[in-house]
C-alpha positions in Angstrom: 112.8 121.7 146.5 109.0 122.2 145.2 109.9 124.6 142.6 113.0 122.5 141.4 110.0 119.3 140.8 107.3 122.0 139.1 110.2 123.3 137.1 111.3 119.7 136.0 107.4 118.1 135.3 106.9 121.3 133.4 110.1 120.6 131.4 108.4 116.8 130.7 105.3 118.7 129.8 107.1 121.1 127.6 109.0 118.8 125.9 105.2 117.4 124.1 102.9 120.0 124.3 104.5 123.4 123.9 103.3 126.4 125.5 104.1 128.2 121.9 102.7 127.7 119.0 103.2 124.3 116.9 102.9 123.6 113.6 102.6 119.8 113.0 103.3 118.1 110.0 101.9 114.7 109.3 103.2 111.5 107.3 101.9 113.3 104.2 104.9 115.8 105.0 108.0 113.8 106.1 111.5 115.5 106.9 113.9 113.9 104.7 117.5 113.6 107.0 121.2 113.7 105.8 121.3 110.5 107.6 118.8 109.0 104.9 116.3 108.6 107.2 113.4 110.3 107.3 111.4 111.7 110.6 107.7 111.3 110.2 105.3 112.6 111.9 107.1 115.8 113.4 106.0 119.1 114.9 108.2 122.5 115.3 107.7 124.6 118.5 107.7 128.4 117.4 107.1 131.8 118.4 106.4 134.9 116.4 106.4 138.7 117.9 105.0 141.9 115.6 103.0 141.5 112.1 103.5 140.1 108.6 103.1 143.2 106.2 101.1 142.7 103.1 104.1 141.7 101.3 105.2 139.1 103.3 108.7 141.1 102.6 109.7 141.9 106.6 109.9 138.4 108.2 113.2 137.7 110.1 114.2 133.9 111.5 116.1 134.6 114.5 118.1 130.5 115.1 119.0 129.7 118.3 121.8 128.7 120.1 123.1 125.4 121.5 121.0 125.3 124.6 118.4 128.1 123.3 114.7 128.1 122.5 112.2 129.7 120.7 111.1 132.0 123.5 113.5 134.8 122.1 112.2 137.7 123.0 108.7 136.3 125.8 108.8 134.8 129.3 110.6 131.0 129.2 107.2 128.9 131.0 110.0 126.9 132.4 112.2 129.1 134.4 110.0 131.8 133.8 113.1 134.2 132.3 112.8 136.6 130.1 113.3 135.8 126.4 117.4 134.9 125.5 117.4 138.0 123.4 114.9 140.7 124.7 117.9 143.0 125.0 117.8 143.0 120.8 114.3 141.9 119.9 111.2 143.9 120.8 109.2 147.1 120.0 111.8 150.0 119.4 114.8 147.8 119.7 117.2 146.8 117.2 115.4 144.0 115.8 112.3 145.8 116.5 109.1 144.1 116.2 107.0 147.0 115.8 108.8 147.2 112.4 109.6 143.4 111.5 108.1 139.9 111.7 110.3 137.7 113.9 109.9 133.9 113.7 112.1 132.3 116.3 111.6 127.7 116.7 112.7 125.5 118.7 114.8 123.5 116.7 114.4 119.8 115.8 116.2 117.2 118.6 115.8 120.4 120.9 113.3 119.4 123.9 110.8 122.6 124.3 108.0 121.4 121.7 110.1 120.8 118.4 110.6 117.0 117.9 113.8 115.8 120.0 114.6 112.5 121.7 112.1 113.3 124.3 108.9 113.2 122.3 106.8 110.4 122.2 107.6 108.2 119.3 104.1 107.4 117.8 105.5 103.7 117.1 105.8 102.5 120.2 104.3 105.1 122.8 107.4 105.8 124.5 109.5 108.7 124.8 112.0 108.6 121.7 115.2 108.3 123.5 118.0 107.3 121.4 115.8 105.8 118.7 115.3 109.4 117.3 117.6 109.3 114.5 120.8 111.8 114.1 120.0 115.2 113.2 122.2 117.9 111.3 122.4 121.7 111.0 121.3 120.9 107.6 118.4 119.4 109.2 117.2 122.0 111.7 117.3 124.1 108.6 115.4 121.7 106.5 112.3 121.9 109.0 112.9 125.6 109.4 111.7 125.9 105.7 109.1 123.9 106.0 107.6 126.3 109.3 108.3 129.1 106.7 106.4 127.8 103.9 103.7 126.8 106.3 103.7 130.9 107.6 103.0 131.6 103.9 106.4 133.2 103.3 108.6 133.0 100.3 111.6 135.0 101.2 112.6 135.9 104.4 114.0 139.4 105.1 116.7 138.6 107.4 118.2 134.8 109.5 120.0 135.7 112.2 121.6 134.0 114.9 124.8 133.3 117.2 127.0 130.5 117.7 124.8 127.4 117.3 122.6 129.8 115.3 125.0 131.4 113.5 126.0 127.8 111.5 122.1 127.6 111.0 122.2 131.2 109.3 125.0 130.0 106.9 123.1 126.7 106.0 120.4 128.6 105.4 122.6 131.2 102.7 124.5 128.0 101.2 121.3 126.1 100.9 118.4 128.5 99.9 120.2 131.5 98.7 116.9 133.0 96.7 114.9 132.5 100.3 117.5 134.9 102.6 117.8 138.7 101.9 119.7 139.4 104.5 122.4 136.9 106.6 123.7 138.1 109.6 125.8 134.7 111.2 126.8 135.7 114.6 129.9 134.2 116.6 130.1 131.4 114.7 132.0 129.2 112.0 132.0 127.2 108.9 132.7 124.2 111.3 133.4 122.9 114.2 137.2 122.8 115.3 138.5 120.1 116.9 138.9 121.7 120.0 134.7 122.3 120.2 134.7 118.9 119.2 136.5 117.7 121.9 135.0 120.1 124.6 131.5 118.4 123.4 132.5 114.5 123.9 133.6 115.3 127.3 130.0 116.9 127.4 128.2 113.9 126.3 130.9 111.0 128.4 129.8 113.0 131.3 126.0 112.6 130.5 126.8 109.0 129.4 128.8 107.9 132.6 125.6 108.8 134.9 124.4 105.5 135.9 121.0 107.4 135.7 121.5 107.9 132.2 120.4 104.4 131.6 121.7 103.6 128.3 119.3 106.7 127.2 116.0 105.2 128.5 115.8 107.6 131.4 112.4 108.8 130.9 111.2 105.9 130.6 112.9 104.4 134.0 111.6 107.9 135.5 115.2 108.8 136.2 117.0 111.5 135.2 121.2 111.8 134.4 121.4 115.0 136.6 124.7 114.9 137.9 126.5 114.2 134.6 124.4 116.7 132.9 125.0 119.2 135.2 128.8 118.3 134.4 128.5 119.1 131.1 127.3 122.3 131.4 129.9 123.2 133.8 132.6 122.3 131.3 131.0 124.2 128.5 129.6 127.7 130.1 133.8 127.7 130.9 134.0 128.0 127.2 131.5 130.8 126.7 133.4 132.9 129.0 136.9 134.6 128.8 140.0 134.3 131.3 139.7 137.9 131.6 135.9 138.2 132.4 136.4 135.4 134.9 139.2 136.5 136.7 137.3 139.9 136.8 134.0 138.7 138.2 135.5 136.0 140.6 139.4 136.0 140.7 140.1 133.7 143.8 137.7 135.3 145.8 136.9 132.4 148.8 132.8 131.6 148.9 130.8 132.1 151.8 134.1 131.8 153.8 137.4 133.7 155.0 139.5 130.5 154.9 140.5 127.6 153.2 138.0 124.1 154.4 140.7 121.6 153.3 137.9 120.1 151.1 136.4 119.3 148.4 133.3 122.0 149.3 133.0 124.8 146.8 135.7 127.0 148.0 135.5 129.5 146.1 133.3 131.6 144.4 133.9 130.0 140.6 133.2 126.9 141.8 129.7 127.5 143.4 128.7 129.6 140.4 129.6 127.1 137.8 127.9 124.8 140.5 124.6 126.6 140.0 124.7 127.0 136.1 125.0 123.0 136.3 121.9 122.7 138.8 119.8 125.0 137.0 120.4 123.8 133.8 119.2 120.5 134.6 116.0 121.7 135.2 115.3 122.7 132.1 117.0 120.7 129.4 116.9 117.1 128.4 120.1 115.2 128.7 119.7 113.3 124.9 119.0 116.7 123.6 121.8 117.8 124.8 123.7 114.6 123.2 122.0 115.6 120.2 122.8 119.1 119.7 126.3 118.7 120.3 126.4 116.6 117.9 125.0 118.4 115.3 127.6 121.1 115.6 130.1 119.1 115.5 128.8 117.5 112.2 128.7 120.7 110.8 131.4 121.4 107.8 129.7 123.7 105.0 132.6 123.3 102.7 132.9 118.8 103.1 129.4 119.1 102.3 130.0 121.0 99.1 133.2 119.6 97.7 136.0 120.7 100.0 135.6 124.5 98.8 133.8 126.9 101.3 133.8 129.6 98.3 131.4 127.4 96.4 128.9 127.3 99.3 127.9 131.0 98.1 128.8 131.2 94.5 126.1 133.3 92.7 124.3 134.3 95.8 122.4 137.6 96.1 122.1 137.4 99.8 124.0 140.2 101.8 125.9 139.1 104.6 127.2 140.9 107.7 129.8 138.6 110.2 130.2 139.6 113.5 132.9 138.2 115.9 134.2 138.9 119.5 138.1 140.0 120.3 138.1 137.5 123.4 135.6 134.6 121.8 138.0 131.4 121.9 135.3 129.2 121.2 134.6 130.7 117.8 137.5 133.2 117.1 137.7 136.0 114.8 139.4 133.8 112.6 136.4 131.2 111.7 134.5 134.7 110.6 137.3 136.2 108.7 137.6 132.4 106.8 133.7 132.8 105.7 134.2 136.7 104.7 137.2 135.8 102.4 135.1 132.7 101.1 132.8 135.2 100.4 134.6 138.0 99.0 135.9 134.9 96.2 132.3 134.1 95.3 131.6 137.7 95.2 129.2 138.0 97.9 127.7 141.5 99.4 129.6 140.8 102.8 130.7 143.6 105.5 132.3 142.3 109.0 132.9 143.5 112.4 135.0 142.3 115.5 133.8 143.8 119.0 136.1 145.0 121.3 135.4 143.4 124.6 136.3 140.5 127.3 133.2 138.8 127.5 133.9 135.7 125.7 131.7 134.1 123.5 128.5 134.7 125.5 128.9 138.7 124.5 126.5 137.9 121.2 123.7 137.3 124.2 124.6 140.3 126.3 124.0 144.4 126.2 126.9 145.1 124.0 126.3 148.9 122.1 128.8 148.4 119.6 127.5 145.1 118.1 124.1 146.7 118.9 124.6 149.4 116.5 126.3 147.2 114.2 123.3 145.0 113.6 120.9 148.0 113.6 122.9 150.0 111.2 122.9 146.4 108.4 119.4 145.9 109.3 118.4 149.8 108.5 120.5 149.9 105.1 119.3 146.4 104.1 115.4 147.9 104.9 116.2 150.6 102.6 117.1 148.5 100.0 114.2 145.7 100.3 112.0 149.2 100.4 110.4 148.1 103.7 108.4 150.9 105.1 109.4 152.9 108.0 112.5 152.2 107.0 114.8 154.8 108.1 
């Protein structure tokens, strides 16, 4: 219990005073939002790895997924766990920080140091809660451009991300093609499907139905909607896996018992696993941020924002694309990546596409998948040679 209390306190502190680097933007540099509102002042928490070369041409921006953070290749200060993509990012790895300057920021609306609902509202001195304007994927990317400007980088060598991070990659490529040399959207799509919106709504309703949510003012009340957020995480986590992976890992195996209890304890291993996922999640993530992040994904529709024709989002682009999907991903199935590929082809863009054979579901992009690593590494190596980067093979 003491360890859980320590994690909760750390999470509260990280929301406003993160352990990572912070870029602060005062009233003279407001963030204009798609809703028509303005966020000012605001801050972006971020981490960097490696060194920026003299030409400032080796920078890679990594965009995190729904519940990710800026600690892509360094220890998370709340959980103490390694970075969420350390298998891919680091010295000598596929995204080699001895060769590239890697940037990863916590998105606007998040809860690890970038301005979000748990941040202090300068007008009230209290946490924003639901007073924070709704943010979109476009808003997240607009804030990232300001961070990249702050770092003195005109053009990114690559923007890379999976799931919600892949949405950000597509938004970057569509809105700022002149600033993106290569783009790698992974396990993502050009819009959120009705099924995905439905799952998110279940999660949001679970959070808001928790009496401890207090209409979004739980921080002011010294309370936490842990049960509702845990249920939301449990439901979402199921969508990240595949039936084959669930069966292989858990089947109908019982949890620490030999017979059924004929009650509602966690008789099955899968039940215990999901409960554990829910409980560990609430220690590191803010409930209101979960509402904001899922809503941002739901609103994403790259074609609708550009006249209804997806190819128009990429017209005349010089960005080089590599799209990756996974055969067992039913959250963002391969057909959604193919839709983007067809649009890129119609726009005359340079695009490659690979579908990775795996039974590990949507989460495969976060795991060690040799074929996936080889595809990403090969694409980056080829692009590095075209870009004239030093140390390119």
